[in-house]
Biopython code that builds the backbone (N, CA, C, O; Angstrom):
import numpy as np
from Bio.PDB.StructureBuilder import StructureBuilder

atoms = [
    (1, "UNK", "N", (129.502, 93.029, 95.512)),
    (1, "UNK", "CA", (128.417, 93.442, 96.392)),
    (1, "UNK", "C", (127.163, 93.646, 95.553)),
    (1, "UNK", "O", (127.207, 94.248, 94.480)),
    (2, "UNK", "N", (126.064, 93.144, 96.052)),
    (2, "UNK", "CA", (124.767, 93.299, 95.388)),
    (2, "UNK", "C", (123.953, 94.349, 96.134)),
    (2, "UNK", "O", (123.991, 94.419, 97.363)),
    (3, "UNK", "N", (123.233, 95.147, 95.397)),
    (3, "UNK", "CA", (122.391, 96.192, 95.963)),
    (3, "UNK", "C", (121.018, 96.094, 95.321)),
    (3, "UNK", "O", (120.901, 96.136, 94.096)),
    (4, "UNK", "N", (119.979, 95.963, 96.132)),
    (4, "UNK", "CA", (118.608, 95.908, 95.653)),
    (4, "UNK", "C", (117.847, 97.119, 96.160)),
    (4, "UNK", "O", (118.069, 97.584, 97.277)),
    (5, "UNK", "N", (116.938, 97.629, 95.319)),
    (5, "UNK", "CA", (116.128, 98.782, 95.687)),
    (5, "UNK", "C", (114.674, 98.498, 95.358)),
    (5, "UNK", "O", (114.353, 97.957, 94.299)),
    (6, "UNK", "N", (113.800, 98.870, 96.281)),
    (6, "UNK", "CA", (112.367, 98.846, 96.028)),
    (6, "UNK", "C", (111.797, 100.185, 96.479)),
    (6, "UNK", "O", (112.379, 100.876, 97.315)),
    (7, "UNK", "N", (110.659, 100.534, 95.916)),
    (7, "UNK", "CA", (110.014, 101.807, 96.246)),
    (7, "UNK", "C", (108.553, 101.595, 96.582)),
    (7, "UNK", "O", (107.925, 100.638, 96.128)),
    (8, "UNK", "N", (108.029, 102.497, 97.380)),
    (8, "UNK", "CA", (106.606, 102.558, 97.685)),
    (8, "UNK", "C", (106.271, 104.026, 97.924)),
    (8, "UNK", "O", (107.170, 104.854, 98.071)),
    (9, "UNK", "N", (105.008, 104.342, 97.963)),
    (9, "UNK", "CA", (104.574, 105.724, 98.155)),
    (9, "UNK", "C", (103.518, 105.813, 99.248)),
    (9, "UNK", "O", (102.837, 104.838, 99.566)),
    (10, "UNK", "N", (103.405, 106.992, 99.803)),
    (10, "UNK", "CA", (102.298, 107.304, 100.703)),
    (10, "UNK", "C", (102.047, 108.801, 100.628)),
    (10, "UNK", "O", (102.920, 109.572, 100.229)),
    (11, "UNK", "N", (100.859, 109.195, 101.012)),
    (11, "UNK", "CA", (100.483, 110.608, 101.031)),
    (11, "UNK", "C", (100.187, 111.007, 102.464)),
    (11, "UNK", "O", (99.550, 110.262, 103.209)),
    (12, "UNK", "N", (100.650, 112.181, 102.843)),
    (12, "UNK", "CA", (100.370, 112.667, 104.196)),
    (12, "UNK", "C", (100.585, 114.168, 104.255)),
    (12, "UNK", "O", (101.112, 114.790, 103.333)),
    (13, "UNK", "N", (100.154, 114.723, 105.377)),
    (13, "UNK", "CA", (100.339, 116.153, 105.635)),
    (13, "UNK", "C", (101.247, 116.317, 106.845)),
    (13, "UNK", "O", (101.349, 115.425, 107.687)),
    (14, "UNK", "N", (101.896, 117.453, 106.918)),
    (14, "UNK", "CA", (102.713, 117.788, 108.083)),
    (14, "UNK", "C", (102.974, 119.280, 108.088)),
    (14, "UNK", "O", (102.679, 119.985, 107.123)),
    (15, "UNK", "N", (103.526, 119.741, 109.178)),
    (15, "UNK", "CA", (104.084, 121.081, 109.224)),
    (15, "UNK", "C", (105.341, 121.003, 110.073)),
    (15, "UNK", "O", (105.432, 120.194, 110.995)),
    (16, "UNK", "N", (106.294, 121.842, 109.756)),
    (16, "UNK", "CA", (107.582, 121.816, 110.448)),
    (16, "UNK", "C", (107.612, 122.854, 111.554)),
    (16, "UNK", "O", (107.513, 124.055, 111.303)),
    (17, "UNK", "N", (107.750, 122.377, 112.770)),
    (17, "UNK", "CA", (107.830, 123.264, 113.926)),
    (17, "UNK", "C", (109.192, 123.970, 113.924)),
    (17, "UNK", "O", (110.221, 123.346, 113.665)),
    (18, "UNK", "N", (109.185, 125.248, 114.208)),
    (18, "UNK", "CA", (110.420, 126.014, 114.289)),
    (18, "UNK", "C", (110.978, 126.465, 112.957)),
    (18, "UNK", "O", (112.014, 127.128, 112.917)),
    (19, "UNK", "N", (110.317, 126.123, 111.870)),
    (19, "UNK", "CA", (110.770, 126.494, 110.534)),
    (19, "UNK", "C", (110.179, 127.852, 110.183)),
    (19, "UNK", "O", (109.010, 128.112, 110.469)),
    (20, "UNK", "N", (110.962, 128.703, 109.574)),
    (20, "UNK", "CA", (110.473, 130.017, 109.147)),
    (20, "UNK", "C", (110.306, 129.998, 107.634)),
    (20, "UNK", "O", (111.287, 130.051, 106.892)),
    (21, "UNK", "N", (109.082, 129.922, 107.191)),
    (21, "UNK", "CA", (108.789, 129.864, 105.767)),
    (21, "UNK", "C", (107.528, 129.055, 105.528)),
    (21, "UNK", "O", (106.804, 128.719, 106.465)),
    (22, "UNK", "N", (107.274, 128.748, 104.273)),
    (22, "UNK", "CA", (106.037, 128.070, 103.886)),
    (22, "UNK", "C", (105.834, 126.732, 104.604)),
    (22, "UNK", "O", (104.700, 126.354, 104.898)),
    (23, "UNK", "N", (106.916, 126.021, 104.884)),
    (23, "UNK", "CA", (106.787, 124.687, 105.470)),
    (23, "UNK", "C", (106.351, 124.692, 106.930)),
    (23, "UNK", "O", (106.075, 123.636, 107.498)),
    (24, "UNK", "N", (106.288, 125.881, 107.544)),
    (24, "UNK", "CA", (105.772, 125.934, 108.910)),
    (24, "UNK", "C", (104.252, 125.780, 108.912)),
    (24, "UNK", "O", (103.662, 125.454, 109.942)),
    (25, "UNK", "N", (103.620, 126.013, 107.765)),
    (25, "UNK", "CA", (102.177, 125.853, 107.641)),
    (25, "UNK", "C", (101.840, 124.421, 107.219)),
    (25, "UNK", "O", (102.650, 123.732, 106.598)),
    (26, "UNK", "N", (100.656, 124.002, 107.562)),
    (26, "UNK", "CA", (100.181, 122.678, 107.185)),
    (26, "UNK", "C", (100.219, 122.528, 105.660)),
    (26, "UNK", "O", (99.697, 123.370, 104.928)),
    (27, "UNK", "N", (100.841, 121.450, 105.200)),
    (27, "UNK", "CA", (100.908, 121.157, 103.766)),
    (27, "UNK", "C", (101.109, 119.652, 103.586)),
    (27, "UNK", "O", (101.398, 118.945, 104.551)),
    (28, "UNK", "N", (100.960, 119.168, 102.373)),
    (28, "UNK", "CA", (101.063, 117.734, 102.145)),
    (28, "UNK", "C", (102.055, 117.377, 101.063)),
    (28, "UNK", "O", (102.491, 118.220, 100.278)),
    (29, "UNK", "N", (102.401, 116.093, 101.044)),
    (29, "UNK", "CA", (103.304, 115.543, 100.039)),
    (29, "UNK", "C", (102.792, 114.175, 99.603)),
    (29, "UNK", "O", (102.103, 113.479, 100.350)),
    (30, "UNK", "N", (103.139, 113.819, 98.401)),
    (30, "UNK", "CA", (103.042, 112.446, 97.941)),
    (30, "UNK", "C", (104.463, 111.904, 98.027)),
    (30, "UNK", "O", (105.256, 112.055, 97.098)),
    (31, "UNK", "N", (104.773, 111.275, 99.150)),
    (31, "UNK", "CA", (106.122, 110.818, 99.455)),
    (31, "UNK", "C", (106.457, 109.563, 98.656)),
    (31, "UNK", "O", (105.605, 108.699, 98.450)),
    (32, "UNK", "N", (107.703, 109.476, 98.212)),
    (32, "UNK", "CA", (108.228, 108.255, 97.601)),
    (32, "UNK", "C", (109.338, 107.766, 98.513)),
    (32, "UNK", "O", (110.225, 108.533, 98.886)),
    (33, "UNK", "N", (109.291, 106.492, 98.870)),
    (33, "UNK", "CA", (110.257, 105.929, 99.802)),
    (33, "UNK", "C", (111.011, 104.806, 99.106)),
    (33, "UNK", "O", (110.414, 103.910, 98.509)),
    (34, "UNK", "N", (112.332, 104.871, 99.194)),
    (34, "UNK", "CA", (113.198, 103.857, 98.591)),
    (34, "UNK", "C", (113.933, 103.111, 99.696)),
    (34, "UNK", "O", (114.563, 103.718, 100.562)),
    (35, "UNK", "N", (113.843, 101.797, 99.651)),
    (35, "UNK", "CA", (114.548, 100.929, 100.578)),
    (35, "UNK", "C", (115.689, 100.263, 99.820)),
    (35, "UNK", "O", (115.484, 99.785, 98.704)),
    (36, "UNK", "N", (116.884, 100.221, 100.400)),
    (36, "UNK", "CA", (118.040, 99.589, 99.764)),
    (36, "UNK", "C", (118.582, 98.515, 100.699)),
    (36, "UNK", "O", (118.795, 98.765, 101.886)),
    (37, "UNK", "N", (118.803, 97.321, 100.159)),
    (37, "UNK", "CA", (119.494, 96.261, 100.889)),
    (37, "UNK", "C", (120.772, 95.927, 100.136)),
    (37, "UNK", "O", (120.847, 96.064, 98.914)),
    (38, "UNK", "N", (121.780, 95.484, 100.890)),
    (38, "UNK", "CA", (123.050, 95.097, 100.282)),
    (38, "UNK", "C", (123.492, 93.757, 100.842)),
    (38, "UNK", "O", (123.255, 93.433, 102.006)),
    (39, "UNK", "N", (124.148, 92.984, 99.970)),
    (39, "UNK", "CA", (124.678, 91.698, 100.393)),
    (39, "UNK", "C", (125.837, 91.297, 99.487)),
    (39, "UNK", "O", (125.850, 91.611, 98.296)),
    (40, "UNK", "N", (126.785, 90.615, 100.058)),
    (40, "UNK", "CA", (127.884, 90.076, 99.267)),
    (40, "UNK", "C", (127.534, 88.714, 98.686)),
    (40, "UNK", "O", (128.225, 88.219, 97.796)),
    (41, "UNK", "N", (126.466, 88.110, 99.185)),
    (41, "UNK", "CA", (126.119, 86.740, 98.792)),
    (41, "UNK", "C", (124.710, 86.654, 98.226)),
    (41, "UNK", "O", (123.835, 87.455, 98.555)),
    (42, "UNK", "N", (124.516, 85.669, 97.373)),
    (42, "UNK", "CA", (123.202, 85.312, 96.866)),
    (42, "UNK", "C", (122.761, 84.027, 97.557)),
    (42, "UNK", "O", (123.593, 83.252, 98.029)),
    (43, "UNK", "N", (121.457, 83.803, 97.615)),
    (43, "UNK", "CA", (120.988, 82.548, 98.203)),
    (43, "UNK", "C", (121.117, 81.409, 97.188)),
    (43, "UNK", "O", (121.699, 81.593, 96.119)),
    (44, "UNK", "N", (120.581, 80.247, 97.516)),
    (44, "UNK", "CA", (120.758, 79.068, 96.670)),
    (44, "UNK", "C", (120.059, 79.159, 95.314)),
    (44, "UNK", "O", (120.345, 78.357, 94.425)),
    (45, "UNK", "N", (119.154, 80.116, 95.138)),
    (45, "UNK", "CA", (118.527, 80.271, 93.816)),
    (45, "UNK", "C", (119.024, 81.514, 93.082)),
    (45, "UNK", "O", (118.511, 81.864, 92.019)),
    (46, "UNK", "N", (120.024, 82.174, 93.657)),
    (46, "UNK", "CA", (120.657, 83.281, 92.958)),
    (46, "UNK", "C", (120.074, 84.654, 93.207)),
    (46, "UNK", "O", (120.233, 85.548, 92.376)),
    (47, "UNK", "N", (119.393, 84.849, 94.345)),
    (47, "UNK", "CA", (118.875, 86.180, 94.680)),
    (47, "UNK", "C", (119.337, 86.573, 96.077)),
    (47, "UNK", "O", (119.685, 85.716, 96.890)),
    (48, "UNK", "N", (119.337, 87.863, 96.347)),
    (48, "UNK", "CA", (119.641, 88.352, 97.690)),
    (48, "UNK", "C", (118.419, 88.133, 98.574)),
    (48, "UNK", "O", (118.503, 87.511, 99.633)),
    (49, "UNK", "N", (117.300, 88.650, 98.124)),
    (49, "UNK", "CA", (116.020, 88.514, 98.815)),
    (49, "UNK", "C", (114.935, 88.780, 97.776)),
    (49, "UNK", "O", (115.176, 89.485, 96.796)),
    (50, "UNK", "N", (113.766, 88.232, 97.978)),
    (50, "UNK", "CA", (112.667, 88.388, 97.023)),
    (50, "UNK", "C", (112.166, 89.844, 97.033)),
    (50, "UNK", "O", (111.821, 90.378, 98.088)),
    (51, "UNK", "N", (112.130, 90.474, 95.860)),
    (51, "UNK", "CA", (111.608, 91.839, 95.752)),
    (51, "UNK", "C", (110.209, 91.937, 96.350)),
    (51, "UNK", "O", (109.880, 92.919, 97.016)),
    (52, "UNK", "N", (109.392, 90.923, 96.111)),
    (52, "UNK", "CA", (108.013, 90.915, 96.608)),
    (52, "UNK", "C", (107.993, 91.047, 98.136)),
    (52, "UNK", "O", (107.175, 91.787, 98.683)),
    (53, "UNK", "N", (108.882, 90.339, 98.820)),
    (53, "UNK", "CA", (108.939, 90.409, 100.282)),
    (53, "UNK", "C", (109.388, 91.789, 100.762)),
    (53, "UNK", "O", (108.847, 92.320, 101.731)),
    (54, "UNK", "N", (110.376, 92.365, 100.082)),
    (54, "UNK", "CA", (110.836, 93.710, 100.452)),
    (54, "UNK", "C", (109.727, 94.735, 100.275)),
    (54, "UNK", "O", (109.505, 95.575, 101.147)),
    (55, "UNK", "N", (109.024, 94.664, 99.135)),
    (55, "UNK", "CA", (107.941, 95.619, 98.880)),
    (55, "UNK", "C", (106.842, 95.498, 99.926)),
    (55, "UNK", "O", (106.303, 96.502, 100.392)),
    (56, "UNK", "N", (106.513, 94.261, 100.291)),
    (56, "UNK", "CA", (105.458, 94.031, 101.278)),
    (56, "UNK", "C", (105.838, 94.647, 102.629)),
    (56, "UNK", "O", (105.013, 95.302, 103.265)),
    (57, "UNK", "N", (107.068, 94.442, 103.060)),
    (57, "UNK", "CA", (107.519, 94.996, 104.340)),
    (57, "UNK", "C", (107.590, 96.518, 104.301)),
    (57, "UNK", "O", (107.227, 97.183, 105.272)),
    (58, "UNK", "N", (108.053, 97.070, 103.188)),
    (58, "UNK", "CA", (108.111, 98.523, 103.062)),
    (58, "UNK", "C", (106.711, 99.115, 103.098)),
    (58, "UNK", "O", (106.462, 100.066, 103.838)),
    (59, "UNK", "N", (105.793, 98.566, 102.308)),
    (59, "UNK", "CA", (104.422, 99.096, 102.290)),
    (59, "UNK", "C", (103.778, 99.024, 103.666)),
    (59, "UNK", "O", (103.104, 99.962, 104.090)),
    (60, "UNK", "N", (103.986, 97.904, 104.368)),
    (60, "UNK", "CA", (103.413, 97.755, 105.711)),
    (60, "UNK", "C", (103.963, 98.812, 106.664)),
    (60, "UNK", "O", (103.236, 99.299, 107.530)),
    (61, "UNK", "N", (105.241, 99.175, 106.516)),
    (61, "UNK", "CA", (105.850, 100.170, 107.401)),
    (61, "UNK", "C", (105.311, 101.577, 107.160)),
    (61, "UNK", "O", (105.457, 102.456, 108.010)),
    (62, "UNK", "N", (104.691, 101.787, 106.007)),
    (62, "UNK", "CA", (104.179, 103.117, 105.657)),
    (62, "UNK", "C", (102.703, 103.295, 105.991)),
    (62, "UNK", "O", (102.201, 104.420, 105.986)),
    (63, "UNK", "N", (102.009, 102.217, 106.277)),
    (63, "UNK", "CA", (100.558, 102.276, 106.469)),
    (63, "UNK", "C", (100.112, 103.281, 107.514)),
    (63, "UNK", "O", (99.146, 104.013, 107.298)),
    (64, "UNK", "N", (100.805, 103.326, 108.649)),
    (64, "UNK", "CA", (100.361, 104.227, 109.721)),
    (64, "UNK", "C", (100.493, 105.698, 109.342)),
    (64, "UNK", "O", (99.868, 106.553, 109.970)),
    (65, "UNK", "N", (101.305, 106.009, 108.312)),
    (65, "UNK", "CA", (101.509, 107.401, 107.899)),
    (65, "UNK", "C", (100.659, 107.794, 106.702)),
    (65, "UNK", "O", (100.500, 108.981, 106.421)),
    (66, "UNK", "N", (100.111, 106.817, 105.995)),
    (66, "UNK", "CA", (99.381, 107.103, 104.767)),
    (66, "UNK", "C", (98.070, 107.834, 105.060)),
    (66, "UNK", "O", (97.251, 107.376, 105.856)),
    (67, "UNK", "N", (97.891, 108.961, 104.410)),
    (67, "UNK", "CA", (96.714, 109.814, 104.560)),
    (67, "UNK", "C", (96.505, 110.255, 106.006)),
    (67, "UNK", "O", (95.381, 110.308, 106.506)),
    (68, "UNK", "N", (97.615, 110.569, 106.659)),
    (68, "UNK", "CA", (97.572, 111.025, 108.045)),
    (68, "UNK", "C", (98.272, 112.376, 108.168)),
    (68, "UNK", "O", (99.027, 112.797, 107.292)),
    (69, "UNK", "N", (97.994, 113.027, 109.277)),
    (69, "UNK", "CA", (98.708, 114.245, 109.662)),
    (69, "UNK", "C", (99.873, 113.766, 110.526)),
    (69, "UNK", "O", (99.674, 113.378, 111.678)),
    (70, "UNK", "N", (101.080, 113.793, 109.978)),
    (70, "UNK", "CA", (102.242, 113.188, 110.629)),
    (70, "UNK", "C", (102.501, 113.743, 112.020)),
    (70, "UNK", "O", (102.928, 112.999, 112.904)),
    (71, "UNK", "N", (102.254, 115.022, 112.237)),
    (71, "UNK", "CA", (102.513, 115.642, 113.535)),
    (71, "UNK", "C", (101.692, 115.008, 114.659)),
    (71, "UNK", "O", (102.031, 115.184, 115.829)),
    (72, "UNK", "N", (100.633, 114.281, 114.338)),
    (72, "UNK", "CA", (99.793, 113.634, 115.348)),
    (72, "UNK", "C", (100.240, 112.212, 115.667)),
    (72, "UNK", "O", (99.724, 111.614, 116.611)),
    (73, "UNK", "N", (101.178, 111.657, 114.916)),
    (73, "UNK", "CA", (101.722, 110.334, 115.216)),
    (73, "UNK", "C", (102.655, 110.489, 116.415)),
    (73, "UNK", "O", (103.443, 111.434, 116.468)),
    (74, "UNK", "N", (102.574, 109.582, 117.360)),
    (74, "UNK", "CA", (103.288, 109.709, 118.636)),
    (74, "UNK", "C", (104.759, 110.114, 118.464)),
    (74, "UNK", "O", (105.214, 111.046, 119.127)),
    (75, "UNK", "N", (105.500, 109.441, 117.598)),
    (75, "UNK", "CA", (106.919, 109.729, 117.402)),
    (75, "UNK", "C", (107.148, 111.178, 116.967)),
    (75, "UNK", "O", (108.080, 111.838, 117.427)),
    (76, "UNK", "N", (106.277, 111.662, 116.069)),
    (76, "UNK", "CA", (106.458, 112.993, 115.508)),
    (76, "UNK", "C", (105.839, 114.104, 116.364)),
    (76, "UNK", "O", (105.900, 115.277, 115.997)),
    (77, "UNK", "N", (105.248, 113.740, 117.494)),
    (77, "UNK", "CA", (104.826, 114.767, 118.435)),
    (77, "UNK", "C", (106.043, 115.377, 119.123)),
    (77, "UNK", "O", (106.019, 116.528, 119.558)),
    (78, "UNK", "N", (107.122, 114.568, 119.212)),
    (78, "UNK", "CA", (108.352, 115.035, 119.854)),
    (78, "UNK", "C", (109.458, 115.324, 118.844)),
    (78, "UNK", "O", (110.326, 116.160, 119.093)),
    (79, "UNK", "N", (109.427, 114.637, 117.709)),
    (79, "UNK", "CA", (110.456, 114.762, 116.673)),
    (79, "UNK", "C", (109.828, 115.457, 115.468)),
    (79, "UNK", "O", (108.778, 115.030, 114.987)),
    (80, "UNK", "N", (110.454, 116.515, 114.980)),
    (80, "UNK", "CA", (109.919, 117.254, 113.836)),
    (80, "UNK", "C", (109.797, 116.318, 112.620)),
    (80, "UNK", "O", (110.753, 115.609, 112.307)),
    (81, "UNK", "N", (108.654, 116.299, 111.933)),
    (81, "UNK", "CA", (108.461, 115.379, 110.812)),
    (81, "UNK", "C", (109.113, 115.869, 109.508)),
    (81, "UNK", "O", (108.442, 116.079, 108.498)),
    (82, "UNK", "N", (110.428, 116.042, 109.566)),
    (82, "UNK", "CA", (111.194, 116.416, 108.380)),
    (82, "UNK", "C", (111.441, 115.174, 107.528)),
    (82, "UNK", "O", (111.253, 114.054, 108.003)),
    (83, "UNK", "N", (111.852, 115.354, 106.301)),
    (83, "UNK", "CA", (112.194, 114.217, 105.451)),
    (83, "UNK", "C", (113.285, 113.370, 106.097)),
    (83, "UNK", "O", (113.246, 112.141, 106.037)),
    (84, "UNK", "N", (114.254, 114.037, 106.712)),
    (84, "UNK", "CA", (115.348, 113.326, 107.376)),
    (84, "UNK", "C", (114.834, 112.429, 108.501)),
    (84, "UNK", "O", (115.219, 111.264, 108.608)),
    (85, "UNK", "N", (113.960, 112.986, 109.333)),
    (85, "UNK", "CA", (113.427, 112.216, 110.460)),
    (85, "UNK", "C", (112.454, 111.136, 110.025)),
    (85, "UNK", "O", (112.361, 110.093, 110.671)),
    (86, "UNK", "N", (111.731, 111.367, 108.946)),
    (86, "UNK", "CA", (110.842, 110.333, 108.412)),
    (86, "UNK", "C", (111.670, 109.159, 107.892)),
    (86, "UNK", "O", (111.310, 108.002, 108.110)),
    (87, "UNK", "N", (112.777, 109.448, 107.208)),
    (87, "UNK", "CA", (113.657, 108.381, 106.710)),
    (87, "UNK", "C", (114.202, 107.549, 107.876)),
    (87, "UNK", "O", (114.224, 106.321, 107.806)),
    (88, "UNK", "N", (114.635, 108.210, 108.932)),
    (88, "UNK", "CA", (115.157, 107.494, 110.106)),
    (88, "UNK", "C", (114.061, 106.660, 110.759)),
    (88, "UNK", "O", (114.299, 105.514, 111.139)),
    (89, "UNK", "N", (112.881, 107.214, 110.890)),
    (89, "UNK", "CA", (111.751, 106.517, 111.501)),
    (89, "UNK", "C", (111.438, 105.228, 110.746)),
    (89, "UNK", "O", (111.258, 104.173, 111.354)),
    (90, "UNK", "N", (111.376, 105.317, 109.429)),
    (90, "UNK", "CA", (111.085, 104.132, 108.612)),
    (90, "UNK", "C", (112.221, 103.118, 108.738)),
    (90, "UNK", "O", (111.972, 101.921, 108.874)),
    (91, "UNK", "N", (113.460, 103.591, 108.694)),
    (91, "UNK", "CA", (114.621, 102.702, 108.834)),
    (91, "UNK", "C", (114.533, 101.925, 110.151)),
    (91, "UNK", "O", (114.690, 100.705, 110.167)),
    (92, "UNK", "N", (114.283, 102.631, 111.242)),
    (92, "UNK", "CA", (114.223, 101.987, 112.563)),
    (92, "UNK", "C", (113.080, 100.984, 112.650)),
    (92, "UNK", "O", (113.195, 99.971, 113.339)),
    (93, "UNK", "N", (111.980, 101.257, 111.957)),
    (93, "UNK", "CA", (110.860, 100.309, 111.932)),
    (93, "UNK", "C", (111.217, 99.042, 111.161)),
    (93, "UNK", "O", (110.736, 97.959, 111.494)),
    (94, "UNK", "N", (112.051, 99.166, 110.139)),
    (94, "UNK", "CA", (112.339, 98.045, 109.241)),
    (94, "UNK", "C", (113.573, 97.230, 109.592)),
    (94, "UNK", "O", (113.675, 96.078, 109.169)),
    (95, "UNK", "N", (114.506, 97.778, 110.342)),
    (95, "UNK", "CA", (115.804, 97.127, 110.523)),
    (95, "UNK", "C", (115.686, 95.722, 111.117)),
    (95, "UNK", "O", (116.473, 94.848, 110.756)),
    (96, "UNK", "N", (114.738, 95.480, 112.005)),
    (96, "UNK", "CA", (114.586, 94.136, 112.576)),
    (96, "UNK", "C", (113.986, 93.152, 111.581)),
    (96, "UNK", "O", (114.275, 91.956, 111.635)),
    (97, "UNK", "N", (113.163, 93.644, 110.686)),
    (97, "UNK", "CA", (112.510, 92.785, 109.691)),
    (97, "UNK", "C", (113.368, 92.566, 108.451)),
    (97, "UNK", "O", (113.210, 91.569, 107.746)),
    (98, "UNK", "N", (114.274, 93.501, 108.191)),
    (98, "UNK", "CA", (115.101, 93.464, 106.978)),
    (98, "UNK", "C", (116.567, 93.585, 107.408)),
    (98, "UNK", "O", (117.134, 94.677, 107.369)),
    (99, "UNK", "N", (117.182, 92.468, 107.819)),
    (99, "UNK", "CA", (118.542, 92.541, 108.374)),
    (99, "UNK", "C", (119.596, 93.071, 107.401)),
    (99, "UNK", "O", (120.628, 93.576, 107.841)),
    (100, "UNK", "N", (119.364, 92.968, 106.102)),
    (100, "UNK", "CA", (120.336, 93.461, 105.121)),
    (100, "UNK", "C", (120.103, 94.923, 104.750)),
    (100, "UNK", "O", (120.716, 95.434, 103.813)),
    (101, "UNK", "N", (119.213, 95.597, 105.488)),
    (101, "UNK", "CA", (118.860, 96.979, 105.177)),
    (101, "UNK", "C", (120.093, 97.874, 105.201)),
    (101, "UNK", "O", (120.846, 97.895, 106.175)),
    (102, "UNK", "N", (120.281, 98.600, 104.128)),
    (102, "UNK", "CA", (121.402, 99.540, 103.998)),
    (102, "UNK", "C", (120.947, 100.976, 104.256)),
    (102, "UNK", "O", (121.584, 101.713, 105.008)),
    (103, "UNK", "N", (119.831, 101.366, 103.620)),
    (103, "UNK", "CA", (119.380, 102.747, 103.753)),
    (103, "UNK", "C", (117.909, 102.881, 103.390)),
    (103, "UNK", "O", (117.318, 102.020, 102.737)),
    (104, "UNK", "N", (117.347, 103.990, 103.837)),
    (104, "UNK", "CA", (115.989, 104.396, 103.466)),
    (104, "UNK", "C", (116.085, 105.832, 102.975)),
    (104, "UNK", "O", (116.644, 106.694, 103.653)),
    (105, "UNK", "N", (115.537, 106.082, 101.791)),
    (105, "UNK", "CA", (115.498, 107.425, 101.222)),
    (105, "UNK", "C", (114.047, 107.858, 101.088)),
    (105, "UNK", "O", (113.201, 107.105, 100.604)),
    (106, "UNK", "N", (113.775, 109.071, 101.519)),
    (106, "UNK", "CA", (112.431, 109.639, 101.449)),
    (106, "UNK", "C", (112.472, 110.840, 100.521)),
    (106, "UNK", "O", (113.198, 111.805, 100.759)),
    (107, "UNK", "N", (111.676, 110.762, 99.454)),
    (107, "UNK", "CA", (111.552, 111.857, 98.480)),
    (107, "UNK", "C", (110.274, 112.615, 98.786)),
    (107, "UNK", "O", (109.192, 112.029, 98.799)),
    (108, "UNK", "N", (110.388, 113.925, 99.035)),
    (108, "UNK", "CA", (109.182, 114.721, 99.256)),
    (108, "UNK", "C", (108.657, 115.325, 97.959)),
    (108, "UNK", "O", (107.506, 115.756, 97.885)),
    (109, "UNK", "N", (109.505, 115.352, 96.944)),
    (109, "UNK", "CA", (109.091, 115.724, 95.586)),
    (109, "UNK", "C", (110.130, 115.140, 94.633)),
    (109, "UNK", "O", (111.023, 114.415, 95.069)),
    (110, "UNK", "N", (110.029, 115.439, 93.363)),
    (110, "UNK", "CA", (110.898, 114.784, 92.379)),
    (110, "UNK", "C", (112.354, 115.252, 92.418)),
    (110, "UNK", "O", (113.213, 114.653, 91.770)),
    (111, "UNK", "N", (112.636, 116.317, 93.173)),
    (111, "UNK", "CA", (114.000, 116.836, 93.183)),
    (111, "UNK", "C", (114.642, 116.912, 94.570)),
    (111, "UNK", "O", (115.792, 117.333, 94.695)),
    (112, "UNK", "N", (113.906, 116.508, 95.614)),
    (112, "UNK", "CA", (114.417, 116.670, 96.989)),
    (112, "UNK", "C", (114.187, 115.410, 97.816)),
    (112, "UNK", "O", (113.065, 114.916, 97.928)),
    (113, "UNK", "N", (115.288, 114.896, 98.397)),
    (113, "UNK", "CA", (115.163, 113.698, 99.201)),
    (113, "UNK", "C", (116.154, 113.716, 100.361)),
    (113, "UNK", "O", (117.099, 114.504, 100.385)),
    (114, "UNK", "N", (115.913, 112.829, 101.319)),
    (114, "UNK", "CA", (116.814, 112.633, 102.454)),
    (114, "UNK", "C", (117.018, 111.135, 102.641)),
    (114, "UNK", "O", (116.086, 110.347, 102.481)),
    (115, "UNK", "N", (118.241, 110.750, 102.980)),
    (115, "UNK", "CA", (118.575, 109.339, 103.170)),
    (115, "UNK", "C", (119.075, 109.121, 104.594)),
    (115, "UNK", "O", (119.832, 109.930, 105.131)),
    (116, "UNK", "N", (118.637, 108.011, 105.200)),
    (116, "UNK", "CA", (119.160, 107.605, 106.493)),
    (116, "UNK", "C", (119.782, 106.234, 106.364)),
    (116, "UNK", "O", (119.192, 105.324, 105.783)),
    (117, "UNK", "N", (120.986, 106.089, 106.914)),
    (117, "UNK", "CA", (121.665, 104.802, 106.961)),
    (117, "UNK", "C", (122.533, 104.755, 108.212)),
    (117, "UNK", "O", (122.902, 105.794, 108.760)),
    (118, "UNK", "N", (122.853, 103.559, 108.655)),
    (118, "UNK", "CA", (123.723, 103.419, 109.829)),
    (118, "UNK", "C", (125.005, 102.748, 109.429)),
    (118, "UNK", "O", (125.878, 102.534, 110.270)),
]
sb = StructureBuilder()
sb.init_structure("model")
sb.init_model(0)
sb.init_chain("A")
sb.init_seg("    ")
for serial, (resi, resn, name, xyz) in enumerate(atoms, 1):
    if name == "N":
        sb.init_residue(resn, " ", resi, " ")
    sb.init_atom(name, np.array(xyz, "f"), 0.0, 1.0, " ", f" {name:<3s}", serial, name[0])
structure = sb.get_structure()
């Protein structure tokens, strides 16, 4: 089995509704997002998929969140913009474009992340 990973970043602000503590207040992160694809096969030139194509699709999926207040994005008006929900949101945006998608991991800092996979 082959596993490929690419990363991209975006910056945004959010606050967590219903949370008791600092995160209930408006604050920001420089998010790091990791996309993982898996395949048992390589194509005719010996790759699963071009890294350049994966990076392009990942970056495009993050554009609407970059330098935004996440709570104002339609999806996050109803769904709390936690790292877990952000990972799921990105995964759902990418699954049709990246059929080999295995998981999306969202890092809110260098020591804390959430992963979504189906």
